[in-house]
C-alpha positions in Angstrom: 11.0 -36.3 13.5 10.3 -32.6 14.2 6.6 -31.9 14.9 4.6 -29.1 13.2 2.5 -26.5 14.9 -0.6 -28.3 13.6 0.2 -31.2 15.9 0.4 -29.1 19.1 -1.3 -30.2 22.3 -0.9 -30.6 26.0 1.8 -33.3 25.5 3.9 -31.1 23.3 3.6 -28.2 25.7 4.7 -30.3 28.6 7.7 -31.7 26.6 8.8 -28.1 25.9 8.7 -27.2 29.6 10.7 -30.3 30.6 13.2 -29.6 27.9 13.6 -26.0 28.9 14.1 -27.1 32.5 16.9 -29.4 31.5 18.5 -26.8 29.2 18.3 -24.1 31.9 19.8 -26.5 34.6 22.7 -27.4 32.3 23.6 -24.1 30.9 21.9 -21.4 32.9 19.3 -19.0 31.6 21.8 -16.9 29.5 23.5 -20.0 28.0 20.3 -21.8 27.1 19.2 -21.7 23.5 15.7 -22.0 22.1 17.0 -24.1 19.2 18.4 -26.6 21.7 15.2 -26.6 23.7 13.3 -27.4 20.5 15.7 -30.2 19.7 15.3 -31.7 23.2 11.5 -31.5 23.0 11.4 -32.8 19.4 9.3 -29.8 18.2 9.7 -27.0 15.8 11.2 -23.8 17.3 8.1 -21.9 16.1 5.9 -24.0 18.4 7.9 -22.7 21.4 7.2 -19.1 20.5 3.6 -20.0 19.7 3.0 -21.3 23.2 5.3 -19.1 25.3 6.4 -16.1 23.3 10.0 -15.9 24.6 12.6 -17.7 26.6 11.8 -15.5 29.6 8.1 -16.6 29.5 9.3 -20.3 29.6 11.2 -19.6 32.8 8.1 -17.7 34.2 5.9 -20.7 33.4 8.3 -23.1 35.1 8.4 -20.9 38.2 4.6 -20.7 38.2 4.3 -24.5 38.1 7.0 -24.8 40.8 5.1 -22.7 43.3 1.7 -24.2 42.4 3.1 -27.7 43.2 4.5 -26.4 46.4 1.1 -25.0 47.5 -0.6 -28.3 46.5 1.9 -30.4 48.4 1.6 -28.3 51.5 -2.2 -28.9 51.5 -2.2 -32.6 50.6 0.8 -33.9 52.6 0.0 -32.5 56.0 -2.4 -35.0 57.6 -5.8 -33.6 58.4 -5.9 -35.5 61.7 -3.1 -33.4 63.1 -4.2 -30.0 61.8 -4.2 -27.4 64.5 -1.4 -29.1 66.5 1.3 -26.8 67.6 4.0 -28.5 65.5 2.4 -27.5 62.2 4.9 -24.7 61.4 7.7 -27.1 62.1 6.3 -29.7 59.7 5.8 -27.1 57.1 9.4 -25.9 57.4 10.7 -29.5 57.0 8.5 -30.2 54.1 9.4 -26.9 52.3 13.1 -27.7 52.6 12.6 -31.2 51.1 10.6 -29.7 48.3 13.1 -27.0 47.5 15.9 -29.6 47.4 13.9 -31.7 45.0 13.6 -28.7 42.6 17.1 -27.3 43.1 17.7 -27.3 39.3 15.1 -24.7 38.5 15.6 -22.9 41.8 19.3 -22.2 41.0 18.4 -20.7 37.6 15.7 -18.5 39.1 17.9 -17.3 42.0 20.7 -16.4 39.6 18.4 -14.5 37.3 16.9 -12.6 40.3 20.4 -11.7 41.6 21.4 -10.4 38.1 18.2 -8.3 37.9 18.7 -6.9 41.4 22.3 -6.0 40.7 21.3 -4.2 37.5 18.6 -2.3 39.4 16.0 -2.8 36.8 13.0 -5.1 36.3 11.1 -7.2 38.8 12.5 -10.3 40.5 10.7 -13.3 38.9 11.0 -15.8 41.8 10.1 -13.1 44.3 7.0 -12.0 42.3 5.7 -15.6 42.1 6.3 -16.1 45.8 4.3 -12.9 46.6 1.4 -14.1 44.5 1.1 -17.2 46.7 1.2 -15.4 50.0 -2.6 -14.9 50.3 -3.1 -18.6 50.0 -0.4 -19.3 52.6 -2.2 -17.0 55.1 -5.5 -18.8 54.5 -3.8 -22.2 54.9 -2.5 -21.2 58.3 -5.6 -19.4 59.5 -7.8 -22.4 58.7 -5.6 -24.6 60.9 -5.6 -22.2 63.9 -2.5 -20.1 63.1 -3.8 -16.7 62.0 -1.4 -13.9 61.4 -1.2 -10.6 59.5 1.3 -9.5 56.8 2.9 -6.7 58.7 6.4 -5.4 57.7 7.9 -7.4 60.6 6.2 -10.6 59.5 7.4 -10.1 55.9 11.0 -9.4 57.0 11.0 -12.7 59.0 9.3 -14.7 56.3 11.6 -13.7 53.5 15.0 -13.1 55.1 14.9 -15.6 58.0 12.7 -18.4 56.8 12.5 -18.6 53.0 15.8 -17.0 52.1 18.1 -19.4 54.1 16.1 -22.4 52.8 16.4 -21.3 49.2 20.2 -20.8 49.7 20.7 -24.2 51.4 18.6 -26.0 48.8 20.6 -24.4 46.0 24.2 -24.8 47.3 24.0 -27.0 50.4 25.7 -30.0 48.7 28.5 -27.8 47.3 29.1 -26.3 50.8 29.3 -29.8 52.3 31.8 -30.9 49.6 34.0 -27.8 50.2 34.0 -28.4 54.0 34.6 -32.2 53.6 31.5 -33.1 55.6 28.6 -35.4 54.8 25.7 -33.5 53.1 23.2 -35.4 55.3 25.0 -34.2 58.4 25.0 -30.6 57.3 21.3 -30.9 56.2 20.3 -32.2 59.6 22.0 -29.3 61.5 20.5 -26.8 59.1 17.0 -28.2 59.6 17.4 -28.1 63.4 18.4 -24.4 63.2 15.4 -23.7 60.9 13.0 -25.3 63.4 14.5 -23.3 66.3 13.9 -20.1 64.4 10.3 -21.2 63.5 9.6 -22.0 67.1 11.1 -18.7 68.3 8.9 -16.8 65.8 5.7 -18.7 66.5 4.4 -16.1 69.0 7.1 -13.4 69.0 6.5 -12.5 65.3 3.6 -14.3 63.7 1.2 -14.6 66.7 1.9 -11.0 67.9 1.1 -9.6 64.4 -2.6 -10.0 65.3 -2.2 -7.3 67.9 0.2 -5.1 65.9 -1.5 -1.7 65.3 0.5 -1.1 62.1 -1.3 -1.8 58.8 -0.4 -4.8 56.6 1.8 -4.3 53.6 -0.3 -2.8 50.8 -0.1 -5.6 48.3 -1.3 -8.2 50.9 -3.7 -6.2 53.0 -7.2 -7.6 53.3 -9.6 -5.1 51.8 -13.1 -4.5 53.1 -15.7 -2.0 51.7 -15.2 1.4 53.4 -18.9 1.4 54.5 -18.8 -2.1 56.0 -17.8 -2.6 59.6 -15.0 -5.0 60.3 -16.5 -8.5 61.0 -16.8 -9.4 64.6 -17.0 -5.8 65.8 -20.3 -6.0 67.6 -21.6 -2.7 69.1 -21.3 -2.4 72.8 -23.5 0.7 73.5 -23.0 0.5 77.3 -19.2 0.8 77.0 -17.9 3.9 75.4 -14.2 4.8 74.9 -12.1 6.7 72.4 -9.8 4.8 70.0 -6.7 6.1 71.8 -8.1 4.7 75.1 -8.8 1.3 73.5 -5.2 1.1 72.1 -3.8 2.0 75.5 -5.8 -0.7 77.2 -4.7 -3.3 74.7 -1.0 -2.2 75.0 -1.3 -2.7 78.7 -2.9 -6.2 78.4 -0.9 -7.7 75.5 2.6 -8.9 76.2 4.4 -10.1 73.1 1.0 -10.4 71.5 -0.5 -12.6 74.2 -2.8 -12.1 77.3 -2.1 -14.2 80.4 -5.5 -13.7 82.0 -8.8 -11.9 81.3 -9.1 -8.4 82.8 -11.7 -7.9 85.5 -12.8 -4.5 84.5 -15.5 -4.5 81.8 -14.0 -1.7 79.7 -10.7 -3.5 79.3 -12.6 -6.8 78.7 -14.6 -5.3 75.9 -11.5 -3.8 74.3 -9.9 -7.2 74.4 -13.0 -8.9 72.9 -13.1 -6.4 70.1 -9.5 -7.2 69.4 -10.1 -11.0 69.5 -13.1 -10.6 67.2 -10.7 -9.5 64.5 -9.4 -13.0 64.2 -12.6 -14.1 62.6 -13.9 -13.5 59.1 -17.5 -12.7 58.2 -19.3 -15.2 56.0 -17.5 -18.2 57.4 -18.6 -20.9 59.8 -16.0 -22.1 62.3 -15.9 -25.5 64.2 -15.2 -25.2 67.9 -11.7 -26.6 67.3 -11.0 -23.8 64.8 -12.2 -21.2 67.3 -10.1 -22.6 70.0 -7.0 -22.7 67.7 -7.4 -19.1 66.7 -8.0 -17.8 70.2 -5.1 -19.8 71.7 -2.7 -17.7 69.7 -3.5 -14.8 71.8 -5.1 -16.0 75.1 -4.3 -18.9 77.5 -7.9 -19.5 78.6 -9.4 -19.8 75.1 -12.6 -21.4 76.5 -13.3 -18.3 78.6 -12.5 -16.1 75.6 -14.9 -18.1 73.4 -17.7 -17.9 75.9 -17.3 -14.1 76.4 -17.3 -13.5 72.6 -20.7 -15.2 72.4 -22.0 -13.5 75.5 -21.1 -10.1 74.2 -22.4 -10.7 70.7 -19.1 -10.8 68.8 -19.8 -14.4 67.8 -23.0 -16.5 67.3 -23.1 -20.1 68.3 -25.4 -23.0 67.3 -27.4 -24.4 70.2 -25.3 -27.6 70.3 -22.0 -25.6 70.3 -20.9 -27.3 67.0 -20.5 -24.2 64.9 -19.7 -20.5 65.3 -20.0 -17.5 63.0 -19.7 -13.7 63.0 -23.2 -12.2 63.3 
């Protein structure tokens, strides 16, 4: 029996979303009909418009839930006892592929609609917009586990076109490609995952780690904003060392190779320039465990213990007397 608007509730809303997902998966976005979604959900068509307003809003809501579930799984399924280990990006890549394959029905619909929108040259790309909204959370997720990076144009190009893009495509059509080639889907998937992990490992320092020393600004929508009057956290004043910004940049360019420093400089001016650069890895208002400090510093320097000690000695970080916690003064 068809339900009336007066009977609406969380259960009805969820049934509508599940019915829309099934209808979109079967017929695509253009072929899906609100009448049929209402029939599948056993609700009045007016209730769908009451909750969502349009068929497009239904798809937007499904995409929002899709990406929220992805963020939640990333946090809960990665074991805390292994956080900070160097294989974290590999494990995230493997988990993301498995998640995308599980949701390939809605993924195919969203990709098709984004391609149509892009070819028409009008409107925003729904899947892309929802992905961008989650990028700030992703940056925090990695930073808290010892993998800080900045959203420079180079990082964004790698993230979308060499990490997310291929995974989206494989999740959407991998089985079809395997069938066309006459190979087992599991064999093709195994080789794709190996290639994905190779790219992740290659980009670990060359792209993401080195973004911390990239002088170019972050992309506008994702740049971390600070009040114009507030100094950047961790930039302690060193009155006995004076150099111009151009000189500082020249010293850093000489020390940093692919975003990393092999050994600490002997001259104090270069050392202070490096410490100022390293201090930018830390956020004001946060307390860091020693393991977190080590993880952040190890993305740039080999001898993170020395870097940690110098940051404290020069006043860029404060440390509790027992060494259990650090913070930006």
